[in-house]
C-alpha positions as CSV (number, residue, x, y, z in Angstrom):
1,M,-13.6,-66.4,-88.3
2,E,-16.5,-64.7,-90.1
3,L,-18.7,-67.7,-89.6
4,I,-17.8,-67.9,-85.9
5,N,-18.7,-64.2,-85.4
6,K,-22.0,-64.6,-87.2
7,N,-22.9,-67.6,-85.1
8,K,-21.8,-65.8,-81.9
9,E,-24.2,-62.9,-82.7
10,L,-27.0,-65.3,-83.6
11,L,-26.5,-67.2,-80.3
12,R,-26.4,-63.9,-78.4
13,V,-29.8,-62.9,-79.8
14,I,-31.2,-66.4,-79.1
15,L,-30.0,-66.2,-75.5
16,S,-31.5,-62.8,-75.1
17,V,-34.9,-63.8,-76.5
18,S,-34.8,-66.9,-74.3
19,L,-34.1,-64.9,-71.2
20,I,-36.9,-62.4,-72.0
21,T,-39.4,-65.2,-72.9
22,V,-38.7,-67.3,-69.8
23,G,-38.8,-64.2,-67.6
24,I,-42.2,-63.3,-68.9
25,L,-43.5,-66.9,-68.6
26,H,-42.3,-67.1,-65.0
27,I,-44.0,-63.8,-64.2
28,A,-47.2,-65.1,-65.8
29,V,-47.0,-68.5,-64.0
30,P,-44.8,-68.0,-60.9
31,Q,-46.0,-70.9,-58.7
32,P,-43.4,-73.5,-59.9
33,L,-40.6,-71.1,-58.8
34,V,-42.4,-70.1,-55.6
35,K,-42.5,-73.8,-54.6
36,I,-38.8,-74.2,-54.9
37,M,-37.9,-71.0,-53.1
38,P,-35.9,-71.7,-49.9
39,S,-38.2,-71.4,-46.9
40,Q,-35.7,-69.1,-45.2
41,L,-36.3,-66.3,-47.7
42,P,-39.2,-64.0,-47.0
43,Y,-41.9,-63.0,-49.5
44,P,-41.2,-65.8,-52.1
45,L,-43.7,-64.5,-54.7
46,D,-42.2,-61.0,-54.5
47,L,-38.7,-62.5,-54.9
48,V,-39.8,-64.5,-57.9
49,Y,-41.2,-61.4,-59.5
50,L,-38.1,-59.4,-58.7
51,S,-35.7,-62.0,-60.0
52,R,-37.6,-62.5,-63.2
53,F,-37.7,-58.7,-63.7
54,Y,-33.9,-58.7,-63.6
55,E,-33.8,-61.8,-65.9
56,I,-35.8,-59.8,-68.5
57,L,-33.5,-56.8,-68.0
58,G,-30.5,-59.0,-68.5
59,G,-32.0,-60.3,-71.8
60,I,-32.6,-56.8,-72.9
61,G,-29.1,-55.9,-71.9
62,L,-27.7,-58.6,-74.2
63,L,-29.3,-56.8,-77.1
64,A,-27.6,-53.4,-76.2
65,P,-24.9,-52.4,-78.6
66,P,-21.3,-52.6,-77.3
67,L,-21.1,-48.8,-77.3
68,F,-23.8,-48.6,-74.6
69,Q,-22.1,-51.3,-72.6
70,A,-18.8,-49.3,-72.7
71,I,-20.6,-46.1,-71.6
72,R,-22.3,-47.9,-68.7
73,L,-19.1,-49.4,-67.4
74,P,-17.8,-46.4,-65.4
75,L,-21.2,-46.2,-63.7
76,Q,-20.7,-49.7,-62.3
77,G,-17.7,-48.4,-60.4
78,V,-19.8,-45.6,-58.9
79,L,-22.5,-48.0,-57.8
80,I,-20.0,-50.4,-56.3
81,A,-18.3,-47.6,-54.4
82,W,-21.7,-46.4,-53.2
83,A,-22.7,-49.9,-52.0
84,Y,-19.3,-50.3,-50.2
85,W,-19.6,-46.9,-48.5
86,Y,-23.1,-47.6,-47.4
87,T,-22.2,-51.0,-45.8
88,K,-19.8,-49.3,-43.4
89,P,-22.2,-47.9,-40.7
90,D,-21.1,-45.0,-38.6
91,N,-24.3,-45.2,-36.4
92,K,-25.8,-48.6,-36.0
93,Q,-29.0,-47.2,-34.6
94,K,-29.8,-45.3,-37.8
95,Q,-28.7,-47.8,-40.4
96,A,-31.4,-49.1,-42.7
97,S,-31.7,-52.9,-42.8
98,I,-34.1,-55.6,-43.9
99,I,-32.9,-57.7,-40.9
100,P,-34.9,-57.0,-37.7
101,K,-33.0,-55.1,-35.0
102,S,-33.7,-57.9,-32.6
103,M,-31.8,-60.4,-34.7
104,I,-28.9,-57.9,-35.1
105,L,-28.7,-57.3,-31.4
106,K,-28.7,-61.1,-30.6
107,E,-25.9,-61.6,-33.2
108,L,-23.8,-58.8,-31.7
109,E,-24.3,-60.2,-28.2
110,Q,-23.3,-63.7,-29.2
111,S,-20.2,-62.4,-31.0
112,T,-19.2,-60.3,-28.0
113,V,-19.7,-63.2,-25.6
114,S,-17.8,-65.7,-27.8
115,S,-14.9,-63.3,-28.3
116,Y,-14.0,-63.4,-24.5
């Protein structure tokens, strides 16, 4: 059991270093990832940078001691509740969105027409 735990810790560190290294390399040379980004997604270079940033954070997070992970856990519930609350609009005109209003209105019109 002791050997398994040592290997598990070693593999966790290797995974962490790998994620951080690959994240940094993809930020330094983003073009291969930009080329495979689906064309429907806007701003492919920005999305590559953003996703690699979170990959690096994930690698750093793997190095965090379990005590920090346990402290962070209740905050996850708060963030989930906040996101859930925000996705229930009470005034569609004032809701922030990355989707253009013209697309939202078309979708609403289509769903209204198809429901009759």
